N, C-alpha and C positions, 0 to 999 in steps of 0.2 A: 516599574521595568519598562526602558527607556529602549536599549538597544541590543538587537537579536542578530546573531550571525547565522546564516544558513550555507550550509556545505551540502553541496549539489542543488541547483537553482535550475532544476527542471518543471515538468507538470506540477507537481504536488508540492514541493518546495516554493516554487513561483506564485502557485495559487494560494497559500498561508500566507504570504507576506502580501500580495494584493487583496485577500479577504480582510486582513487587520486593516490594511492601508484604508480600507472603503467602508471599517466597522461604522457600525452608527454612535459608538461611543467615541465622539471627535475629542473628547476631553483628554484622550490614550493618544499620544504622540510617539508612533516607534518611528526606529532607524535602522534599517536595515540593512547590512554587509554581506557580500556573497563571498564565497570561496570554490574556487574549483580549478583543476588543473588545465580546463580549456578556456585561454582567456577570451575567445572568440565568444565563446558563451555568456559568460559575465557581461562582455560589453555590450551585448544584444538585450539581456535581463537589466541592464542598467537603462539602456537606450529605450527600452518597454515602459521603464518606470517602474519594474517589480522591484529593483533593492536601489538603495541610496547610493551606495560604494560599492568597491570589491577590493579585494588583496589576494596577490596570488602566495603571500607570506602570511602562514598559517598564525603565525605570532600577532602579525598585525590585525589579521581580521578578527582575531578571538580578542582584542584589547577592550576594553571594556566593556564586553560583552556580557550579559545577563541572563542571556539562555542562549544554548546552543540547539538548532535542528539540525538532525543528520538526515537527508533526504535523497541516499544514493543507493544502490544496488545492497542488499543485503551480505553480499561476500567481501564488500568493501569495508566492514565495518570494523574488523581488528586493525587494519590499517590506519583508519581514520581516528579509531581512540587512541593509537599510540604516538600519532603527530601532537592531538591536541591533548594529552594529559598532562604532557611538561608546562601549559600555558594557560592551565586555567586552575582558581581556586575550588575551594569545597564549595564556595557559595552559589559556583556557576550551577544552573538548570539546564541537565541534558535531554532530549526527546529525541524520538527518531518517530519515522514513519515506514517501518519495516511491514510486510505481509506476516514476517515467520516471528513470533516472541521468543520462545526459549533458546533458539541459536543465538539473538542478541542478548541475551541476559547471558549464556554462558560467554560469550565473546567480552561483555563488559568485566564481568569476575576475573576471566582469563587475565586481562589489559591491565587491572586495574587494584588485582589481588582480593578485591570483595567487591560485591556490587555496591556503587557509591550510591550514598542515602538521595541526593537530589537528581540520579536518573530514571526519569519515568518514562518507562517504554510506552509507545503509542501506536496505534493504526489505525489512521481512518480508511472508511470503508467508502472509497470514492474513488473514480478515476477515468479515464477516457482510454481509447484506442491509440489517439495522439501522443506524441511523447514531446519532451522538449519545452522548453520556456513559452515559445510562442503558444503552445497549447493552454497556457497559466489561465485560469478562469476564478476570480475573486469570490464566485457563487457558488464554486464546486462542492464545497464540504455544509452547505446549508440543507437542514433535513435529513442529513446525512449521520450515520452510528460512526462516533469515534470510540475505539477501546483504548484503556490504557490497562497495561499489568504491573502496575509496582509490585516491586517483592516487599516483606511484610519489614524490612529497615528503612522503608522510603518515606522521608519527609513528608510531613503532613501539609506543610505550606507549600512546598515544590509540587503536590500534586494537585492541592488546589489551584494553583498559578496555571499548570498545564491546562486545567479544565477549563478555568476561565478563557483563555487563550483561544481554546477549541470552540467554548459555546459563542464567545463572541464572533466567528464564524459560521454561525446557524447552527452548529454540530449536536448530535443529542450524544453525551458523551455518558459511556459506562465502564465499569470497572471490572475487571474478569481476571481470572487465574489463567496463567500463561499458556498452560496443558488443555484448559478447555478451550482457548482462544483457536491454539494452531488445529485442534481437532474441527472444530467449527469452520473454520475457513477453510481447513482442506477439501471438506463438504462444498461449501457453498461459494469459494472463489476459484482455489484452486485446482482442484476437479476441472471445473467445466472451460476452464483457460487449457488446461491439458486435452480436453476433448477437442477443442476446437482445433488448435494446433496438430491433433493427432488425425483430425478428420481431414486437413489442408493435405499433411502427408501422404493419408491414403488413398485420395484422390490423385496427387502427381504421381505415387507409384503405378497406380493402377490403370489410368489414361490420362495423356498427357492434355487430351482435347476434352475432356470432363467439363472443364470449367466456361467452354463454351455453350454450354448447355444449363448453367446455373441461373435459378431467378431468384426471385425476393426471399424466399425460404431459407436457400441456401446462405443467403448477404447476411440475413437476421443472424444466422445460428453460427455463423464463421467470424462474425464480426471482430472478437475478442482476438481470434488468432493476429491481427494486426498489432496488436501489444509489443511492447517493448519485450525482443527474445532475451538479451541482456539478464534484465530485472526478473521473468520467469527460469530463466535456468539457475538464478542463483535461488529462488522460491524452491524450487525442487530439490538442490542440493542443502538445504537449510531445514526442510521439512519432509525428510523422505517417509519415514516410518508412515503419519499420518497419511501421507499423499499416496502410497504404494497401497495401505489399507484399506482406500475408499476408492481407488482404480478395481482392487478385487471386488468390492461389495458390487460397485457399478457392473461388472463384468457378469456376476452373479444375477443381477437384474436385467443383463441384457441378452442373458442365456435364458432366463424364464421367458421373456417375450418372444424370443426366436423359437423355443418350443411351442409356442402358443400359437404362432403364425404357420410354423413345420406341420403342427398337429390340428390347423384348421379350426380351433377353437374360438369362434367367431364373437360368442359373447363376453367370453374372457378379456380378450382383446379391446373389445369396444370399453369393458368394465374399467378396465386399465385406463386405458385412453381418457375416460369421462372425468376417473378422479383426479387424474393428472391435471387435466384441464381446469378441474372446480379448485382444486389446489393455487394452480398458480393465478386463475383469476382473483381468488380471495386473498391472495399476498399484494394482487397490484392495486387492490380498493383498500387496504390498509388504512 
């Protein structure tokens, strides 16, 4: 594989390209072409050395491409798949970096009539609160998990190719059913972002001056509320059942703690905090 088309050259797409350019496997030379509706962004990506060339014409961008990486918000996938469909052969590998996989698979089946054998849905569990190609980092995926959710008809060689590309970036690749993925990520990624956004909303609505008195703890907790709003809006729209389920579960947990505080259950409060601290410390030390 030599030529890769990246649709949406931002933080994740840009980091994917930089990582492969900086890969220890120098025997493999990649040529990256970017496609975006924002030419200024593509010019910046080329100037930064993230991509080698770009085109605003999707047919030109896809010409001779052997792999297409879709790195845009998941709500855009239907329109993207529709515009690339006439310009790719069955041998072209498609993968994405969306945080929800069930919606991606459903959209692909809607556009193509069935899941293409060479479409390997992917989700790198990595990111930053910064956005755009200027935040791209070739080491972003090093020692991070990347989950693949191929359908039963997926081409084995396509799975192998996509796995090896992510592994070349230092990622730990895992294959998982998309339903399990969407449930797990709703807990570990989607819910924390929603809590951070919700906390900011609560403070703004409660007291516009509250942020004047916020310190390090608040800064740490609210950091991910600086994440891309469009991307997270799309995640909420595309994984609603699992997200709402875990919001309800968290509300129950918060109500339990609220009752302990209200009833002055000192030992139970401390025990809950100790268990939470031990669990997090153990996770950090893995």
